[in-house]
C-alpha positions in Angstrom: 72.0 66.7 91.4 75.0 67.8 92.3 77.5 69.5 89.9 80.9 69.5 89.9 84.1 70.9 87.6 85.3 67.9 86.5 83.2 68.8 83.1 84.7 72.3 82.6 88.2 73.3 81.8 87.4 76.9 82.8 86.2 78.6 85.7 81.9 78.8 86.0 80.3 81.2 88.0 77.1 79.5 89.1 74.2 82.5 90.2 71.1 81.8 92.2 71.8 78.2 91.6 68.9 76.3 93.9 69.6 75.0 97.6 69.1 71.1 96.4 71.5 71.7 93.9 75.1 71.0 95.1 77.6 73.3 93.4 81.2 72.6 94.2 84.7 71.9 92.8 87.8 73.5 92.1 86.8 75.5 88.9 83.3 76.4 90.4 82.3 79.9 91.9 78.3 79.3 93.4 76.6 82.3 94.5 73.6 82.3 96.0 72.9 85.6 96.7 70.1 88.3 96.1 72.4 91.2 95.8 73.7 91.2 91.9 76.7 92.7 93.3 78.1 89.6 95.4 78.5 88.2 91.7 80.4 91.4 90.5 82.5 90.3 93.3 83.1 86.8 92.0 83.8 88.2 88.6 86.6 90.2 90.3 88.4 86.8 90.9 88.3 86.1 87.5 89.8 89.5 86.1 92.1 89.2 88.9 93.5 85.7 88.0 93.4 86.8 84.2 95.5 90.2 85.0 98.0 88.2 86.9 98.9 86.4 83.5 99.3 90.2 81.9 101.3 91.2 85.2 105.2 91.5 84.7 107.3 92.6 88.0 110.8 94.1 88.4 112.8 93.1 91.0 115.3 94.6 91.9 117.7 93.7 94.9 120.1 90.5 94.9 118.6 88.2 92.0 116.2 86.0 92.7 116.5 82.5 91.5 115.5 81.6 87.6 113.4 78.5 89.4 111.6 80.9 92.0 110.5 83.0 89.0 109.7 79.9 87.0 107.5 78.6 89.8 105.9 82.3 89.9 104.7 81.7 86.2 103.7 78.4 86.2 101.4 78.9 89.5 100.6 82.2 89.2 101.1 83.7 85.8 102.9 86.5 86.4 106.5 87.1 85.1 109.4 88.0 87.4 112.4 90.2 86.0 115.8 91.0 87.9 116.8 94.7 87.1 119.8 96.6 88.3 119.2 99.2 91.5 121.8 100.8 89.2 119.7 101.2 86.0 116.9 102.9 88.1 119.4 105.6 89.9 120.7 106.2 86.1 116.9 106.6 84.8 117.2 110.0 87.0 119.0 111.8 84.8 117.9 113.5 82.0 114.2 113.8 83.5 112.2 116.9 83.0 112.9 118.7 86.1 109.3 120.9 85.6 107.8 117.7 85.6 109.6 116.6 89.0 109.1 119.8 90.5 105.3 120.0 89.9 105.3 116.7 91.2 106.9 117.3 94.2 104.6 120.5 94.8 101.2 118.4 94.8 102.4 116.3 96.9 103.6 119.1 99.6 100.7 120.9 99.0 98.3 118.2 99.5 99.9 117.5 102.6 98.2 118.3 106.3 102.2 119.4 107.0 105.3 118.8 105.9 107.7 118.3 109.0 110.9 117.4 108.4 111.5 116.8 104.6 113.3 119.6 102.6 111.8 120.9 99.4 114.9 119.5 98.0 114.0 116.1 99.6 111.0 115.9 98.3 111.9 117.3 94.8 114.5 114.6 94.7 112.1 111.8 95.6 110.0 113.2 93.0 112.9 112.5 90.4 113.5 109.0 91.2 110.1 108.6 90.6 110.0 109.2 87.2 113.4 107.5 86.8 111.8 104.5 88.2 108.6 105.2 85.8 110.8 105.4 82.6 112.2 101.9 83.5 109.0 100.5 84.1 107.8 101.6 80.9 111.0 100.2 79.1 110.4 96.8 80.5 106.4 97.1 79.9 106.0 96.4 84.0 102.9 97.8 86.4 105.3 96.2 89.5 108.1 97.1 90.8 109.7 96.2 94.3 113.4 97.6 95.3 116.1 96.7 97.7 116.0 100.2 99.4 117.8 99.0 102.5 120.7 97.5 100.6 120.9 99.9 98.3 119.9 103.3 99.5 119.8 103.5 103.4 122.9 104.6 104.7 123.6 106.8 101.6 122.7 110.1 100.5 120.5 108.4 97.6 116.7 109.7 97.9 114.5 106.9 99.0 111.9 105.0 97.3 109.3 105.7 99.4 107.6 108.5 97.7 107.6 106.5 94.3 105.9 103.6 95.9 103.1 105.7 97.5 102.9 107.8 93.7 102.7 103.9 91.9 100.3 102.8 94.1 98.0 105.9 94.2 97.8 105.6 90.1 97.0 102.0 90.2 100.1 100.1 89.8 102.2 98.9 92.2 105.7 99.8 94.4 106.6 97.7 97.3 109.6 98.2 99.4 112.5 96.1 100.7 112.4 93.5 97.5 110.1 91.6 99.7 108.2 89.0 96.7 105.6 87.6 99.3 104.4 91.0 100.1 104.7 91.9 96.5 102.6 88.4 95.5 100.1 89.3 98.1 99.7 93.1 97.0 98.7 92.4 93.2 96.6 88.9 93.9 94.5 90.9 96.4 94.8 94.0 95.1 93.6 93.0 91.5 90.0 91.5 93.3 89.6 94.6 95.2 91.3 96.6 92.5 93.0 98.9 95.1 96.4 99.5 96.7 97.5 97.5 99.6 99.7 98.9 102.3 102.7 96.5 103.1 103.3 97.2 106.8 105.9 95.4 110.0 103.6 93.2 111.9 103.4 93.2 116.4 101.0 92.4 118.5 99.7 93.5 122.1 97.8 90.6 123.8 97.6 93.4 126.8 95.2 95.0 124.3 94.6 92.4 122.0 95.5 94.5 119.0 97.6 94.2 115.7 99.7 96.7 115.1 100.9 97.5 111.4 103.8 100.1 110.4 105.9 101.4 107.4 107.2 104.0 106.0 104.6 104.6 103.3 101.2 104.2 102.8 98.9 104.6 99.8 96.7 107.7 99.9 94.4 106.1 97.6 93.2 102.7 99.5 90.2 102.7 98.0 91.4 103.0 94.4 92.3 105.3 92.2 88.7 106.9 92.1 88.7 106.9 95.6 89.4 110.3 97.8 92.6 110.2 98.9 93.4 110.1 102.6 95.2 112.8 104.4 99.0 112.3 104.7 101.8 114.3 106.7 105.4 114.3 104.9 108.0 113.1 107.3 111.1 111.7 106.6 112.1 107.9 107.0 112.0 106.9 110.5 115.2 104.3 109.7 117.5 107.2 109.0 115.9 110.4 109.5 116.4 111.8 106.2 114.6 111.8 102.4 110.8 111.8 102.4 107.7 109.3 103.1 104.4 109.9 103.9 102.7 109.6 107.5 99.2 108.5 105.9 96.0 108.5 108.0 94.3 105.4 107.0 90.2 105.4 107.9 89.5 104.7 111.8 86.5 101.9 111.9 87.3 100.9 108.0 87.0 97.1 108.1 90.5 95.3 106.7 91.7 92.3 105.1 95.5 91.6 106.2 97.5 89.3 104.3 100.8 87.4 103.6 101.3 84.8 100.7 103.7 82.2 101.6 104.5 80.7 97.8 102.7 79.1 96.2 101.5 76.5 99.0 99.7 79.1 101.7 97.9 82.6 102.2 97.9 83.7 105.7 94.7 85.8 105.9 92.6 88.3 108.9 89.7 91.0 108.7 90.4 92.9 111.4 88.9 96.7 111.8 91.2 99.9 112.3 90.6 101.4 115.6 92.9 104.1 115.3 96.1 105.8 114.2 99.0 106.2 116.2 102.6 107.7 116.4 104.7 105.8 117.9 108.3 107.2 118.6 111.0 104.9 117.1 108.5 103.1 114.8 107.8 103.6 110.8 105.5 106.6 109.8 102.2 105.2 109.0 101.1 103.6 111.9 97.2 101.6 112.4 96.0 99.6 115.1 93.5 96.8 114.1 91.0 94.5 116.5 89.0 91.6 115.2 92.1 88.7 115.9 92.6 86.8 118.8 96.3 88.3 119.4 97.6 85.1 121.5 96.9 82.5 118.9 98.5 84.3 116.3 101.5 85.1 118.1 101.5 81.4 118.5 100.5 80.1 115.1 101.9 82.7 112.5 103.2 85.8 113.8 106.8 84.8 113.2 106.1 83.1 109.6 106.8 87.0 108.0 107.3 90.1 109.0 105.0 92.0 106.4 101.3 91.5 106.1 99.8 93.6 103.3 96.5 96.0 104.7 93.5 96.6 102.1 90.5 98.0 102.6 87.7 95.7 102.7 86.9 92.2 103.7 88.3 90.1 100.7 88.5 86.9 102.6 85.7 85.1 100.7 87.2 86.2 97.2 90.8 85.1 97.9 89.3 81.5 98.7 87.8 81.6 95.6 91.2 82.3 94.2 92.8 79.7 96.4 90.4 77.4 95.0 91.1 78.2 91.3 94.9 78.6 92.1 95.6 76.0 94.5 96.9 77.1 97.7 95.4 77.0 101.2 93.9 80.0 102.6 94.9 79.6 106.6 92.7 83.1 108.8 95.3 84.1 111.1 94.1 84.4 114.7 90.6 82.8 114.4 88.6 83.4 117.3 
């Protein structure tokens, strides 16, 4: 007996289908497991696709082409709107300073240490967060990515690193460097797992067979808004040694999913394990090493395809394959052994 999806116009989850029944097709997800939580994970894929259709992303950088935004809407359901950085910065004016002071003190009190930043650095970054949130509310957006290097680095402006962490910890999404690939990756897999991602620069060390991920921010609620907060240190920004960002300590021994979406045809993905937090000089502040991929193969095949990967707690490979099947993109496992 063979059940295929030609008669189904919507995605269908088949649970507990006997082994002699062939259940496959673009709109079909089969679950043959005695653990009903596996069904819940598959339902999460359908919920993620639904949430994509309700997502508005604000893009504060060199304006994205209308054609790209239209394709993102057609293929994924997301709406992308270009906004100006000047509007985000102006929105700081009139922010309740007591509210910003309270947020700044929360981040200072929760830190294991405050190394370089001053109180004023944290306060100004908190004001920027509230300005960004104001614009996001006005635009009914839950996701934002900002060209921080182009508009903030080399100026006296506060950097949006702290604001991004606050957004990610609240269940929204803030992504640096106006990286639309990383932004789409963060919402696609983040919606499946209901958790934020850690957008990071990627490098390999073939001598130790490790992959190193680093960036100047890392959400503390890596298990989602209801999870425990990871410990963190408040640091300045590595690139210009000012403002404030987080050095978040990720959970060693944690299985993670690392991915990068290549609009709109392919998702690069791997599922290594965190083996350590590092503190290398002249590197971004949050740093982790992982093991579990063939680094030489990754270097040959895909490492140069994109500088950023997005790291998520948990193994979501199977669910991403389901999403790829439903949204018609290839899932390519990086450095597969």
